[in-house]
C-alpha positions as CSV (number, residue, x, y, z in Angstrom):
1,M,-5.5,-15.9,13.1
2,I,-7.8,-15.9,16.1
3,A,-10.0,-18.9,16.8
4,A,-13.3,-18.1,18.5
5,I,-14.6,-21.4,20.0
6,N,-18.2,-21.5,21.2
7,G,-19.0,-25.2,21.3
8,F,-17.3,-28.6,20.7
9,A,-13.7,-28.6,19.3
10,L,-13.0,-32.3,19.1
11,G,-10.6,-34.2,16.9
12,G,-10.1,-32.3,13.6
13,G,-12.0,-29.3,15.1
14,M,-9.5,-29.0,17.9
15,E,-6.6,-29.4,15.4
16,L,-8.0,-26.6,13.4
17,T,-8.1,-24.3,16.4
18,M,-4.5,-25.2,17.3
19,G,-3.4,-24.1,13.9
20,C,-4.5,-20.5,14.8
21,D,-2.2,-18.0,16.5
22,F,-4.3,-18.1,19.6
23,R,-7.7,-19.1,20.9
24,I,-10.5,-17.4,22.7
25,A,-13.2,-19.7,24.0
26,S,-16.7,-19.2,25.4
27,S,-17.5,-20.8,28.7
28,K,-19.5,-23.4,26.8
29,A,-16.6,-24.6,24.8
30,K,-15.3,-28.2,25.1
31,F,-12.0,-29.6,23.8
32,G,-10.6,-33.0,23.1
33,Q,-8.7,-35.4,20.9
34,P,-10.8,-38.6,21.0
35,E,-9.0,-40.4,18.2
36,V,-7.6,-43.2,20.4
37,N,-11.2,-44.2,21.0
38,L,-11.2,-45.3,17.4
39,G,-7.8,-46.9,17.4
40,L,-6.3,-43.8,15.7
41,I,-4.2,-40.8,16.5
42,P,-4.7,-37.2,15.3
43,G,-3.8,-36.9,11.7
44,Y,-3.4,-33.1,11.1
45,A,-0.5,-32.2,13.4
46,G,-2.6,-32.5,16.6
47,T,0.1,-34.4,18.5
48,Q,2.7,-31.8,17.5
49,R,0.7,-28.7,18.1
50,L,-0.9,-29.8,21.4
51,S,2.5,-30.7,23.0
52,R,3.9,-27.4,22.0
53,L,0.9,-25.5,23.4
54,V,0.3,-27.3,26.7
55,G,3.5,-29.3,27.3
56,M,4.3,-32.9,26.9
57,G,2.6,-34.2,30.1
58,N,-0.7,-32.4,29.4
59,A,-0.7,-33.4,25.8
60,L,0.0,-37.0,26.5
61,Y,-2.7,-37.1,29.1
62,L,-5.3,-35.6,26.7
63,L,-4.2,-37.7,23.7
64,M,-4.0,-41.0,25.5
65,T,-7.1,-40.7,27.7
66,A,-9.3,-39.0,25.0
67,E,-10.7,-36.9,27.9
68,M,-12.8,-33.9,27.0
69,I,-12.0,-30.7,28.9
70,D,-14.0,-27.6,29.4
71,A,-12.9,-24.0,28.7
72,A,-11.7,-23.3,32.2
73,E,-9.3,-26.3,32.1
74,A,-8.2,-25.3,28.6
75,L,-7.3,-21.9,30.0
76,R,-5.5,-23.4,33.0
77,I,-3.3,-25.6,30.8
78,G,-2.6,-22.9,28.2
79,L,-4.7,-24.3,25.3
80,V,-6.8,-21.1,25.2
81,Q,-5.7,-17.6,26.1
82,K,-9.1,-16.2,27.3
83,V,-12.5,-17.5,28.3
84,V,-15.6,-15.3,28.0
85,E,-19.4,-15.7,28.2
86,P,-20.9,-17.0,24.9
87,E,-22.8,-13.8,24.2
88,N,-19.5,-11.9,24.4
89,L,-17.3,-14.3,22.3
90,M,-17.3,-12.6,18.9
91,E,-17.2,-9.1,20.4
92,E,-14.1,-10.1,22.4
93,A,-12.4,-11.8,19.4
94,M,-13.0,-8.6,17.3
95,K,-11.7,-6.4,20.2
96,V,-8.5,-8.4,20.3
97,A,-8.2,-8.3,16.5
98,Q,-8.7,-4.5,16.5
99,N,-6.1,-4.1,19.2
100,I,-3.6,-6.1,17.1
101,L,-4.5,-4.0,14.0
102,S,-3.6,-0.8,15.9
103,K,0.0,-2.0,16.3
104,G,2.8,-1.7,13.8
105,P,1.8,-4.2,11.0
106,L,5.4,-5.1,10.1
107,A,6.2,-5.6,13.8
108,V,3.2,-7.9,14.3
109,K,4.3,-9.9,11.2
110,K,7.8,-10.1,12.5
111,V,6.7,-11.3,16.0
112,K,4.7,-14.1,14.4
113,Q,7.6,-15.1,12.1
114,V,10.3,-15.0,14.7
115,V,8.3,-16.9,17.3
116,R,7.3,-19.6,14.8
117,E,10.7,-20.0,13.3
118,G,12.5,-19.7,16.6
119,M,10.5,-22.6,18.0
120,E,12.5,-24.9,15.7
121,M,15.9,-23.4,16.7
122,T,18.3,-23.4,19.6
123,L,17.9,-20.5,22.0
124,D,21.1,-18.9,20.5
125,E,19.8,-19.3,16.9
126,G,16.4,-17.9,17.9
127,S,18.0,-15.0,19.7
128,N,20.1,-14.1,16.6
129,L,16.9,-14.3,14.5
130,E,15.2,-12.0,16.9
131,A,18.1,-9.5,16.9
132,D,18.1,-9.4,13.1
133,A,14.4,-8.9,12.9
134,F,14.6,-6.2,15.6
135,G,17.3,-4.3,13.7
136,S,15.4,-4.6,10.4
137,L,12.6,-2.5,11.9
138,F,14.8,0.6,12.4
139,G,15.8,1.6,8.8
140,D,15.1,5.0,7.4
141,G,11.3,5.7,7.1
142,S,10.7,2.5,9.0
143,E,7.9,1.4,11.3
144,G,10.3,1.3,14.3
145,R,11.5,4.8,13.8
146,E,7.9,6.1,13.4
147,G,6.8,4.2,16.6
148,M,9.7,5.6,18.6
149,Q,9.2,9.1,17.3
150,A,5.5,9.0,18.1
151,F,6.3,7.8,21.6
152,L,8.7,10.7,22.1
153,E,6.2,13.2,20.7
154,K,3.4,11.6,22.8
155,R,1.2,10.9,19.8
156,K,-0.2,7.9,18.0
157,P,2.0,6.4,15.3
158,Q,1.0,6.7,11.7
159,W,1.6,3.2,10.2
């Protein structure tokens, strides 16, 4: 899932964007978790996702100060992956989506699965999970074999 943010992503809106695989923002976007202003904390995994995305120090700062940040700062701390002009936002999001769609669909699915599951494991456990997933892509008639064969034959793979 790709979040395309072109305005305010505050509180639950920011939590919604953090639930996506990655985020593309327009230069007009603003981000914040203002819940402490109301004597509350984020209630939809905001504390957990934000700290995983931007690190504990940045997360605590944003959560405890309720400071609103712009797209440039969100990019700097790793909250978003790309910032574009507002008129190019949806075009850029679709371009990224098309790029991903051109890749091996099972490989993309495995990347997402291994990264998400591995975040909850030790490095050794995550590395074993990755090795198993890597090996699973090389069976007969598999996507991995087709990708490697296409590379050797200097052609596009047929997924």
